[in-house]
All heavy atoms as an XYZ file, in Angstrom:
871
protein
N     102.537     52.052     -4.537
C     103.310     53.282     -4.551
C     104.399     53.271     -5.596
O     104.717     54.301     -6.209
C     103.869     53.596     -3.176
C     102.874     53.985     -2.091
C     103.571     54.098     -0.737
C     102.131     55.230     -2.429
N     105.003     52.099     -5.789
C     106.131     52.010     -6.735
C     105.722     52.442     -8.129
O     106.440     53.165     -8.803
C     106.693     50.588     -6.768
C     107.464     50.206     -5.544
N     108.714     50.695     -5.291
C     107.119     49.434     -4.499
C     109.114     50.210     -4.136
N     108.180     49.426     -3.629
N     104.526     52.064     -8.585
C     104.060     52.404     -9.919
C     103.664     53.846    -10.100
O     103.468     54.295    -11.217
N     103.532     54.597     -9.021
C     103.074     55.977     -9.083
C     104.204     56.979     -9.211
O     103.947     58.185     -9.305
C     102.245     56.330     -7.831
O     103.113     56.396     -6.699
N     105.413     56.491     -9.220
C     106.544     57.415     -9.243
C     106.977     57.855     -7.853
O     107.916     58.613     -7.715
N     106.291     57.357     -6.858
C     106.629     57.634     -5.451
C     107.656     56.616     -4.986
O     107.584     55.444     -5.325
C     105.375     57.553     -4.601
O     104.409     58.462     -5.070
C     105.660     57.844     -3.145
N     108.590     57.071     -4.188
C     109.603     56.135     -3.647
C     109.238     55.862     -2.204
O     109.526     56.675     -1.295
C     110.997     56.723     -3.738
C     112.049     55.774     -3.198
C     113.449     56.385     -3.240
O     113.657     57.371     -3.972
O     114.280     55.890     -2.497
N     108.589     54.699     -1.935
C     108.223     54.384     -0.533
C     109.439     54.003      0.271
O     110.399     53.429     -0.214
C     107.285     53.199     -0.694
C     107.634     52.575     -1.979
C     108.166     53.676     -2.871
N     109.392     54.389      1.554
C     110.456     54.076      2.486
C     109.815     53.418      3.696
O     108.842     53.937      4.215
C     111.200     55.363      2.937
C     112.235     55.042      4.006
C     111.839     56.043      1.755
N     110.334     52.306      4.126
C     109.809     51.596      5.305
C     110.823     51.808      6.416
O     112.050     51.870      6.156
C     109.634     50.090      4.987
C     108.769     49.368      5.976
C     107.424     49.594      6.028
C     109.354     48.542      6.910
C     106.621     48.937      6.964
C     108.578     47.886      7.834
C     107.207     48.084      7.879
N     110.389     51.964      7.654
C     111.307     52.273      8.764
C     112.510     51.309      8.880
O     113.582     51.749      9.310
C     110.428     52.185     10.024
C     109.060     52.474      9.524
C     108.991     51.874      8.144
N     112.341     50.061      8.497
C     113.465     49.120      8.653
C     114.392     49.091      7.416
O     115.378     48.394      7.439
C     112.939     47.713      8.911
O     112.048     47.331      7.858
C     112.234     47.632     10.253
N     114.092     49.916      6.407
C     114.988     50.031      5.259
C     116.312     50.606      5.696
O     116.410     51.381      6.676
C     114.418     50.926      4.171
C     113.205     50.332      3.457
O     112.974     49.087      3.616
O     112.523     51.074      2.744
N     117.374     50.324      4.950
C     118.643     50.964      5.216
C     118.530     52.444      4.928
O     117.636     52.917      4.199
N     119.440     53.219      5.478
C     119.450     54.660      5.259
C     119.950     54.988      3.878
O     120.592     54.163      3.229
C     120.303     55.365      6.327
C     119.768     55.242      7.764
C     120.760     55.862      8.739
C     118.413     55.846      7.894
N     119.692     56.213      3.395
C     120.155     56.594      2.048
C     121.654     56.403      1.849
O     122.108     56.167      0.723
C     119.776     58.077      1.962
C     118.606     58.249      2.887
C     118.876     57.262      4.010
N     122.452     56.509      2.927
C     123.903     56.303      2.753
C     124.309     54.827      2.830
O     125.492     54.501      2.827
C     124.649     57.087      3.855
C     124.419     56.567      5.266
O     123.675     55.577      5.437
O     124.982     57.160      6.192
N     123.289     53.946      2.851
C     123.577     52.491      2.863
C     123.720     51.895      4.229
O     123.897     50.686      4.388
N     123.620     52.709      5.272
C     123.743     52.243      6.650
C     122.532     51.366      6.987
O     121.381     51.759      6.783
C     123.817     53.426      7.636
O     124.885     54.256      7.232
C     124.027     52.933      9.057
N     122.804     50.163      7.534
C     121.703     49.322      7.991
C     121.139     49.833      9.307
O     121.759     50.658      9.982
C     122.215     47.889      8.240
C     122.493     47.176      6.910
O     121.843     47.503      5.868
O     123.362     46.288      6.911
N     119.976     49.344      9.639
C     119.322     49.745     10.887
C     120.023     49.097     12.050
O     120.252     47.901     12.104
C     117.836     49.309     10.874
C     117.077     49.788     12.064
S     115.330     49.443     11.832
C     114.619     50.370     13.120
N     120.422     49.924     13.036
C     121.064     49.481     14.276
C     119.980     49.250     15.295
O     119.314     50.222     15.702
C     122.034     50.553     14.724
C     122.708     50.247     16.071
O     122.437     49.160     16.643
O     123.421     51.126     16.579
N     119.741     48.035     15.703
C     118.694     47.719     16.660
C     119.235     47.447     18.051
O     118.575     46.809     18.875
C     117.854     46.529     16.164
C     117.106     46.882     14.916
C     118.694     45.261     15.980
N     120.431     47.960     18.306
C     121.104     47.687     19.614
C     120.450     48.439     20.786
O     120.649     48.064     21.929
C     122.586     47.976     19.557
O     122.778     49.367     19.303
N     119.701     49.495     20.475
C     119.063     50.271     21.549
C     117.868     51.046     20.982
O     117.770     51.239     19.766
C     120.036     51.252     22.177
O     120.336     52.297     21.258
N     116.974     51.425     21.893
C     115.812     52.203     21.472
C     116.302     53.545     20.867
O     115.712     54.018     19.887
C     114.895     52.470     22.646
N     117.352     54.147     21.421
C     117.852     55.404     20.901
C     118.379     55.268     19.483
O     118.156     56.159     18.635
C     118.945     55.941     21.821
N     119.048     54.170     19.164
C     119.567     53.982     17.800
C     118.443     53.757     16.816
O     118.487     54.259     15.681
C     120.604     52.857     17.749
O     120.000     51.629     18.079
N     117.409     53.035     17.223
C     116.236     52.835     16.358
C     115.567     54.194     16.108
O     115.196     54.516     14.972
C     115.274     51.834     16.969
C     115.913     50.439     16.995
C     113.924     51.787     16.221
C     115.143     49.427     17.825
N     115.414     54.981     17.152
C     114.792     56.301     16.991
C     115.588     57.176     16.020
O     115.044     57.814     15.144
C     114.631     57.006     18.332
C     113.948     58.331     18.193
C     113.907     59.106     19.505
O     114.913     59.243     20.183
N     112.735     59.614     19.805
N     116.912     57.216     16.199
C     117.763     58.030     15.310
C     117.570     57.590     13.861
O     117.434     58.442     12.951
C     119.232     57.903     15.696
C     119.622     58.803     16.852
C     121.133     58.870     17.023
N     121.727     57.542     17.261
C     121.837     56.958     18.483
N     121.385     57.583     19.541
N     122.383     55.768     18.561
N     117.543     56.278     13.618
C     117.371     55.717     12.296
C     116.016     56.190     11.706
O     115.972     56.662     10.553
C     117.398     54.180     12.372
C     117.211     53.488     11.074
N     118.256     53.139     10.249
C     116.085     53.106     10.435
C     117.784     52.529      9.180
N     116.474     52.496      9.255
N     114.967     56.082     12.463
C     113.633     56.455     11.981
C     113.566     57.959     11.722
O     112.941     58.404     10.752
C     112.553     56.018     12.978
S     112.345     54.237     13.024
N     114.176     58.788     12.549
C     114.153     60.232     12.340
C     114.893     60.642     11.064
O     114.468     61.554     10.361
C     114.679     60.970     13.567
C     113.857     60.819     14.851
C     114.474     61.624     15.990
C     112.416     61.193     14.637
N     116.019     59.943     10.781
C     116.702     60.237      9.521
C     115.778     59.947      8.346
O     115.686     60.716      7.375
C     118.006     59.437      9.437
C     118.620     59.511      8.045
C     119.020     59.943     10.470
N     115.088     58.803      8.388
C     114.135     58.484      7.357
C     113.041     59.559      7.248
O     112.712     60.009      6.154
C     113.446     57.141      7.618
C     114.170     55.963      7.046
N     114.489     55.854      5.713
C     114.590     54.811      7.619
C     115.102     54.719      5.495
N     115.167     54.048      6.629
N     112.431     59.934      8.375
C     111.384     60.924      8.357
C     111.863     62.251      7.801
O     111.150     62.923      7.031
C     110.830     61.129      9.774
C     109.944     59.967     10.319
C     109.715     60.172     11.805
C     108.659     59.884      9.541
N     113.071     62.658      8.166
C     113.620     63.925      7.656
C     113.741     63.893      6.140
O     113.611     64.923      5.481
C     114.951     64.254      8.322
C     114.812     64.674      9.775
O     113.690     65.113     10.148
O     115.814     64.557     10.482
N     114.023     62.708      5.578
C     114.254     62.596      4.148
C     112.955     62.475      3.351
O     112.966     62.594      2.120
C     115.136     61.386      3.853
N     111.831     62.226      4.002
C     110.572     62.005      3.317
C     109.799     63.320      3.139
O     109.886     64.234      3.936
C     109.704     61.037      4.124
S     110.350     59.369      4.141
N     109.010     63.351      2.069
C     108.117     64.512      1.815
C     106.789     64.363      2.484
O     106.143     65.334      2.841
C     107.883     64.655      0.317
C     109.190     64.960     -0.435
O     109.981     65.741      0.067
O     109.373     64.382     -1.528
N     106.347     63.106      2.667
C     105.046     62.805      3.251
C     105.127     61.507      4.045
O     106.026     60.696      3.808
C     103.965     62.700      2.203
N     104.175     61.312      4.940
C     104.192     60.118      5.805
C     102.833     59.429      5.677
O     101.784     60.093      5.753
C     104.374     60.520      7.304
C     105.604     61.430      7.473
C     104.456     59.277      8.183
C     106.917     60.843      7.029
N     102.850     58.138      5.496
C     101.649     57.303      5.541
C     101.836     56.396      6.725
O     102.772     55.567      6.776
C     101.520     56.492      4.261
C     100.403     55.444      4.244
C      99.024     56.075      4.426
C     100.459     54.602      2.962
N     101.026     56.562      7.779
C     101.199     55.811      9.002
C      99.966     55.016      9.363
O      98.835     55.505      9.306
C     101.530     56.816     10.139
N     100.195     53.759      9.740
C      99.095     52.937     10.242
C      98.881     53.190     11.725
O      99.814     53.083     12.537
C      99.365     51.437     10.030
C      98.247     50.592     10.544
C      98.477     49.118     10.507
O      99.609     48.676     10.177
O      97.535     48.353     10.787
N      97.655     53.556     12.084
C      97.329     53.895     13.482
C      96.254     52.928     13.991
O      95.447     53.286     14.849
C      96.919     55.356     13.659
C      98.092     56.280     13.418
C      95.761     55.723     12.751
N      96.260     51.702     13.496
C      95.342     50.663     13.986
C      95.628     50.395     15.442
O      96.763     50.570     15.917
C      95.509     49.379     13.188
O      95.210     49.584     11.837
N      94.634     49.907     16.206
C      94.884     49.540     17.600
C      96.040     48.521     17.671
O      96.050     47.543     16.973
C      93.574     48.892     18.033
C      92.528     49.527     17.162
C      93.221     49.700     15.832
N      97.004     48.851     18.522
C      98.203     48.006     18.618
C      98.318     47.504     20.062
O      98.452     46.325     20.300
C      99.414     48.857     18.248
C     100.697     48.093     18.164
C     101.622     48.003     19.154
C     101.179     47.336     17.048
N     102.697     47.241     18.709
C     102.428     46.816     17.416
C     100.677     47.060     15.790
C     103.178     46.014     16.564
C     101.452     46.249     14.932
C     102.677     45.764     15.324
N      98.276     48.422     21.013
C      98.311     48.097     22.414
C      96.931     48.422     22.991
O      96.643     49.589     23.217
C      99.396     48.883     23.162
C     100.787     48.635     22.645
C     101.435     49.614     21.927
C     101.399     47.418     22.848
C     102.713     49.362     21.427
C     102.668     47.185     22.339
C     103.322     48.149     21.650
O     104.561     47.940     21.159
N      96.102     47.436     23.170
C      94.773     47.719     23.635
C      93.994     48.461     22.571
O      93.806     47.990     21.456
N      93.586     49.667     22.879
C      92.764     50.462     21.950
C      93.562     51.491     21.161
O      93.040     52.139     20.272
C      91.661     51.210     22.719
C      90.687     50.306     23.341
N      89.719     49.654     22.616
C      90.539     49.873     24.606
C      89.004     48.875     23.410
N      89.486     48.985     24.637
N      94.836     51.626     21.455
C      95.610     52.725     20.870
C      96.681     52.193     19.914
O      97.130     51.046     20.023
C      96.262     53.523     21.986
C      95.247     54.114     22.991
S      93.886     55.041     22.207
C      94.740     56.437     21.582
N      97.123     53.067     19.004
C      98.197     52.675     18.059
C      99.525     52.556     18.763
O      99.698     52.956     19.906
C      98.198     53.787     17.029
C      97.548     54.922     17.660
C      96.610     54.391     18.747
N     100.490     52.010     18.025
C     101.873     51.890     18.498
C     102.426     53.277     18.912
O     102.294     54.244     18.159
C     102.710     51.319     17.386
C     104.187     51.309     17.735
O     104.589     50.624     18.651
O     104.936     52.033     17.026
N     102.983     53.348     20.100
C     103.483     54.640     20.598
C     104.584     55.229     19.727
O     104.650     56.463     19.556
C     103.980     54.450     22.050
N     105.454     54.410     19.171
C     106.501     54.893     18.289
C     105.917     55.528     17.050
O     106.390     56.583     16.580
N     104.872     54.900     16.495
C     104.237     55.461     15.304
C     103.582     56.827     15.639
O     103.674     57.769     14.873
C     103.190     54.464     14.756
O     103.823     53.248     14.448
C     102.465     55.029     13.530
N     102.950     56.875     16.794
C     102.329     58.158     17.207
C     103.387     59.251     17.338
O     103.170     60.369     16.880
C     101.547     57.966     18.552
C     101.068     59.296     19.077
C     100.371     57.010     18.321
N     104.521     58.944     17.914
C     105.610     59.891     18.025
C     106.053     60.358     16.641
O     106.232     61.547     16.391
C     106.813     59.276     18.765
C     108.035     60.159     18.728
C     108.201     61.182     19.672
C     108.993     59.965     17.760
C     109.298     61.996     19.640
C     110.117     60.795     17.727
C     110.259     61.811     18.672
N     106.219     59.386     15.725
C     106.697     59.727     14.377
C     105.676     60.593     13.649
O     106.074     61.508     12.900
C     106.953     58.432     13.589
C     108.181     57.688     14.145
C     108.263     56.251     13.712
O     107.340     55.746     12.984
O     109.258     55.609     14.061
N     104.390     60.351     13.816
C     103.346     61.180     13.218
C     103.480     62.609     13.711
O     103.435     63.597     12.950
C     101.962     60.602     13.488
C     100.853     61.623     13.213
C     101.724     59.338     12.674
N     103.611     62.783     15.041
C     103.783     64.111     15.613
C     105.051     64.804     15.124
O     105.053     65.991     14.810
N     106.126     64.055     15.080
C     107.427     64.586     14.595
C     107.275     65.086     13.159
O     107.667     66.208     12.807
C     108.496     63.497     14.692
C     109.868     63.963     14.208
C     110.748     64.571     15.087
C     110.259     63.704     12.902
C     112.015     64.964     14.655
C     111.488     64.110     12.439
C     112.379     64.737     13.341
O     113.640     65.110     12.895
N     106.667     64.240     12.300
C     106.493     64.614     10.902
C     105.588     65.849     10.736
O     105.910     66.744      9.961
C     105.931     63.446     10.100
N     104.531     65.885     11.510
C     103.628     67.031     11.451
C     104.364     68.305     11.913
O     104.198     69.388     11.288
C     102.395     66.788     12.316
N     105.175     68.181     12.944
C     105.920     69.359     13.444
C     106.915     69.846     12.399
O     107.251     71.047     12.367
C     106.613     69.028     14.749
N     107.397     68.944     11.561
C     108.343     69.318     10.518
C     107.624     69.839      9.255
O     108.253     70.150      8.268
C     109.194     68.093     10.108
C     110.143     67.640     11.189
C     111.291     68.570     11.269
C     112.418     68.000     12.117
N     113.680     68.727     11.931
N     106.270     69.900      9.308
C     105.504     70.456      8.201
C     105.298     69.452      7.057
O     104.930     69.844      5.955
N     105.457     68.187      7.345
C     105.259     67.161      6.313
C     103.792     66.799      6.202
O     103.062     66.906      7.161
C     106.096     65.912      6.656
C     107.543     66.267      6.925
C     108.474     65.244      6.481
C     109.919     65.650      6.786
N     110.666     65.855      5.603
N     103.369     66.372      5.043
C     102.010     65.858      4.894
C     101.945     64.529      5.604
O     102.842     63.688      5.463
C     101.652     65.646      3.434
C     101.443     66.929      2.664
C     100.953     66.632      1.286
O     101.592     65.966      0.509
N      99.773     67.166      0.963
N     100.886     64.329      6.389
C     100.720     63.081      7.129
C      99.373     62.472      6.766
O      98.340     63.156      6.849
C     100.782     63.348      8.661
C     100.538     62.071      9.444
C     102.128     63.961      9.044
N      99.398     61.217      6.362
C      98.198     60.483      6.044
C      98.127     59.270      6.977
O      99.129     58.584      7.173
C      98.233     60.009      4.571
C      98.378     61.132      3.590
C      99.623     61.519      3.154
C      97.259     61.786      3.129
C      99.774     62.584      2.258
C      97.381     62.843      2.236
C      98.678     63.225      1.785
N      96.961     59.077      7.561
C      96.776     57.975      8.517
C      95.814     56.957      7.957
O      94.891     57.312      7.222
C      96.219     58.510      9.823
C      96.976     59.663     10.483
C      96.276     60.107     11.750
C      98.417     59.286     10.788
N      96.000     55.696      8.328
C      95.015     54.678      7.999
C      94.930     53.718      9.195
O      95.855     53.592      9.975
C      95.342     53.958      6.699
C      96.535     53.070      6.698
C      97.845     53.444      6.554
C      96.583     51.648      6.868
N      98.681     52.367      6.629
C      97.924     51.245      6.816
C      95.604     50.660      7.063
C      98.310     49.918      6.944
C      95.992     49.358      7.200
C      97.334     48.997      7.119
N      93.776     53.087      9.270
C      93.547     52.119     10.351
C      92.687     50.957      9.861
O      91.922     51.108      8.924
C      92.848     52.812     11.551
O      92.618     51.836     12.570
C      91.521     53.448     11.159
N      92.891     49.831     10.460
C      92.069     48.662     10.131
C      90.739     48.651     10.880
O      89.879     47.822     10.641
C      92.826     47.340     10.447
O      93.149     47.339     11.857
C      94.079     47.215      9.597
N      90.597     49.593     11.845
C      89.374     49.652     12.651
C      88.891     51.103     12.671
O      89.409     51.919     13.428
C      89.622     49.135     14.056
C      88.353     49.003     14.869
O      87.334     49.626     14.580
N      88.385     48.168     15.883
N      87.904     51.399     11.832
C      87.398     52.783     11.767
C      86.311     53.114     12.773
O      85.768     54.230     12.767
N      85.987     52.173     13.641
C      84.955     52.428     14.651
C      85.461     53.491     15.640
O      86.579     53.375     16.149
C      84.609     51.146     15.433
O      84.195     50.156     14.495
C      83.516     51.375     16.449
N      84.643     54.505     15.919
C      85.108     55.513     16.875
C      85.499     54.895     18.215
O      84.872     53.948     18.681
C      83.879     56.424     17.048
C      83.170     56.307     15.736
C      83.376     54.858     15.355
N      86.562     55.378     18.826
C      87.095     54.876     20.083
C      85.970     54.788     21.143
O      85.857     53.794     21.828
C      88.263     55.730     20.591
C      88.853     55.307     21.919
C      89.383     53.901     21.875
C      89.969     56.287     22.282
N      85.177     55.841     21.250
C      84.112     55.832     22.259
C      83.192     54.633     22.071
O      82.817     53.981     23.029
C      83.300     57.162     22.185
C      82.169     57.216     23.164
C      81.358     58.534     22.957
N      80.276     58.615     23.876
C      79.107     58.029     23.660
N      78.889     57.270     22.592
N      78.120     58.121     24.578
N      82.778     54.358     20.831
C      81.908     53.234     20.552
C      82.547     51.896     20.885
O      81.892     51.005     21.415
C      81.464     53.265     19.110
C      80.608     54.472     18.745
O      80.170     55.188     19.678
O      80.391     54.685     17.536
N      83.846     51.778     20.642
C      84.557     50.531     20.990
C      84.576     50.342     22.506
O      84.408     49.232     23.004
C      85.956     50.525     20.422
C      85.984     50.240     18.930
C      87.381     50.097     18.414
N      87.973     51.405     18.199
C      89.236     51.722     18.467
N      90.079     50.857     18.926
N      89.680     52.946     18.233
N      84.838     51.433     23.234
C      84.882     51.356     24.686
C      83.516     50.997     25.281
O      83.433     50.189     26.206
C      85.408     52.661     25.287
C      86.876     52.966     25.024
C      87.198     54.372     25.483
C      87.776     51.953     25.652
N      82.454     51.569     24.708
C      81.114     51.248     25.204
C      80.789     49.788     24.908
O      80.288     49.087     25.789
C      80.058     52.194     24.573
C      80.212     53.589     25.171
C      78.618     51.661     24.786
C      79.366     54.629     24.486
N      81.108     49.303     23.712
C      80.826     47.935     23.336
C      81.536     46.933     24.241
O      81.033     45.832     24.494
C      81.220     47.691     21.889
N      82.711     47.322     24.742
C      83.473     46.437     25.619
C      83.227     46.725     27.089
O      83.952     46.249     27.957
C      84.963     46.589     25.280
C      85.287     46.100     23.899
C      86.723     46.309     23.561
O      87.555     46.483     24.453
O      87.036     46.288     22.327
N      82.205     47.520     27.392
C      81.858     47.886     28.738
C      83.044     48.510     29.489
O      83.312     48.271     30.644
C      81.321     46.682     29.547
C      80.551     47.100     30.779
O      79.978     48.220     30.782
O      80.507     46.304     31.743
N      83.800     49.352     28.774
C      84.962     50.030     29.312
C      84.710     51.519     29.416
O      85.654     52.300     29.594
C      86.191     49.788     28.460
C      86.608     48.347     28.371
C      87.893     48.053     28.972
N      88.664     49.256     29.192
C      89.712     49.325     29.943
N      90.139     48.263     30.548
N      90.390     50.442     30.083
N      83.459     51.971     29.235
C      83.133     53.384     29.248
C      82.080     53.642     30.280
O      81.058     52.952     30.317
C      82.629     53.796     27.865
C      82.340     55.255     27.708
S      83.923     56.119     27.736
C      83.610     57.442     26.672
N      82.299     54.618     31.113
C      81.307     55.037     32.077
C      80.276     55.841     31.330
O      80.583     56.960     30.875
C      81.936     55.858     33.185
C      82.958     55.088     34.023
C      82.388     53.923     34.800
O      81.229     54.009     35.226
O      83.113     52.922     34.974
N      79.093     55.333     31.143
C      78.047     55.985     30.355
C      77.014     56.570     31.293
O      76.546     55.891     32.206
C      77.385     54.974     29.360
C      76.327     55.646     28.549
C      78.437     54.329     28.486
N      76.625     57.818     31.047
C      75.634     58.462     31.903
C      74.216     58.121     31.419
O      74.040     57.415     30.438
C      75.849     59.997     31.973
C      75.730     60.662     30.618
O      74.997     60.187     29.750
O      76.327     61.768     30.456
N      73.207     58.647     32.081
C      71.803     58.313     31.768
C      71.418     58.715     30.374
O      70.502     58.099     29.787
C      70.893     58.985     32.807
N      72.070     59.685     29.784
C      71.725     60.120     28.403
C      72.511     59.329     27.360
O      72.454     59.625     26.179
C      72.004     61.591     28.252
C      71.057     62.463     29.063
C      71.428     63.915     28.873
N      72.817     64.083     29.271
C      73.422     65.227     29.526
N      72.766     66.322     29.351
N      74.667     65.302     29.896
N      73.331     58.374     27.783
C      74.098     57.572     26.855
C      75.454     58.187     26.512
O      76.159     57.717     25.645
N      75.788     59.286     27.205
C      77.081     59.926     26.948
C      78.105     59.472     27.968
O      77.796     58.865     28.974
N      79.327     59.747     27.688
C      80.387     59.406     28.631
C      81.631     60.231     28.307
O      81.860     60.557     27.151
N      82.419     60.526     29.336
C      83.611     61.313     29.130
C      84.856     60.599     29.611
O      85.961     61.044     29.339
C      83.511     62.705     29.826
O      83.315     62.484     31.241
C      82.405     63.535     29.256
N      84.704     59.535     30.404
C      85.818     58.820     30.981
C      85.660     57.320     30.775
O      84.562     56.798     30.814
C      85.937     59.111     32.478
C      86.307     60.535     32.770
N      85.425     61.580     32.679
C      87.496     61.058     33.143
C      86.045     62.714     32.986
N      87.304     62.400     33.286
N      86.806     56.666     30.557
C      86.738     55.233     30.473
C      86.672     54.652     31.883
O      86.691     55.389     32.869
C      87.921     54.627     29.661
C      89.264     54.764     30.351
O      89.338     55.068     31.568
O      90.284     54.474     29.673
N      86.566     53.319     31.978
C      86.351     52.710     33.293
C      87.594     52.792     34.198
O      87.519     52.522     35.382
C      85.935     51.234     33.158
O      86.907     50.525     32.392
N      88.734     53.226     33.650
C      89.931     53.452     34.451
C      90.035     54.924     34.894
O      90.968     55.320     35.582
C      91.191     53.104     33.688
C      91.299     51.614     33.390
O      90.830     50.804     34.219
O      91.828     51.264     32.302
N      89.028     55.747     34.501
C      89.006     57.135     34.862
C      89.754     58.049     33.905
O      89.895     59.253     34.168
N      90.248     57.495     32.786
C      90.926     58.330     31.795
C      89.961     59.130     30.977
O      88.952     58.612     30.509
C      91.773     57.441     30.884
C      92.837     56.671     31.637
O      93.605     57.230     32.378
N      92.849     55.358     31.408
N      90.257     60.417     30.780
C      89.418     61.292     29.975
C      89.446     60.861     28.528
O      90.523     60.575     27.969
C      89.930     62.731     30.095
C      89.214     63.769     29.198
C      87.767     63.930     29.642
C      89.956     65.090     29.247
N      88.298     60.811     27.902
C      88.186     60.540     26.471
C      87.765     61.780     25.754
O      86.708     62.316     26.027
C      87.169     59.427     26.222
C      86.901     59.171     24.737
C      88.111     58.508     24.083
C      85.679     58.327     24.589
N      88.630     62.296     24.896
C      88.237     63.398     24.043
C      87.572     62.806     22.822
O      88.197     62.235     21.954
C      89.487     64.205     23.616
C      90.196     64.885     24.766
C      91.411     65.669     24.302
O      92.175     65.139     23.506
O      91.562     66.773     24.810
N      86.246     62.893     22.802
C      85.460     62.217     21.801
C      85.205     63.138     20.586
O      84.332     63.997     20.642
C      84.134     61.715     22.401
C      83.270     60.995     21.396
O      83.858     60.453     20.388
O      82.066     60.971     21.549
N      85.972     62.936     19.550
C      85.761     63.647     18.309
C      85.162     62.737     17.249
O      85.158     63.075     16.067
C      87.081     64.255     17.806
C      87.711     65.212     18.821
C      88.888     64.891     19.455
C      87.091     66.425     19.077
C      89.447     65.776     20.375
C      87.647     67.313     19.998
C      88.825     67.001     20.631
N      84.678     61.560     17.658
C      84.087     60.615     16.730
C      85.091     59.886     15.858
O      84.733     59.284     14.853
N      86.365     59.960     16.201
C      87.429     59.331     15.403
C      87.857     57.991     16.054
O      87.671     57.781     17.249
C      88.607     60.298     15.324
N      88.465     57.143     15.245
C      88.941     55.861     15.793
C      90.123     55.969     16.724
O      90.399     55.107     17.505
C      89.292     55.020     14.548
C      89.457     56.005     13.434
C      88.642     57.198     13.796
N      90.861     57.073     16.586
C      92.023     57.298     17.442
C      91.946     58.709     18.008
O      91.668     59.647     17.267
C      93.346     57.118     16.672
C      94.543     57.407     17.564
C      93.484     55.741     16.066
């Protein structure tokens, strides 16, 4: 990104005013990240499986926040296998006789759009 004329910002970078990241509480970390997001034109977010099958909850929040602010959002993942296929492979999907399924083995609804997340 540096060679493209783009100025990348990482969540743990200091703020534009030179303020370091305050990690004393979840609220202070969130405020820091929101200031960064507000200053950015676009967001590149990693949504690889972090906790089980899903991405980091903070990243998901930031993606939604950025989208609500009208920013361009680009996602990438290290695992492009559709979530439904991963759940079936791990025997975590209730599959019907036709090979379809709508709920995981914990009873959670799966909205299957063929995407990894």
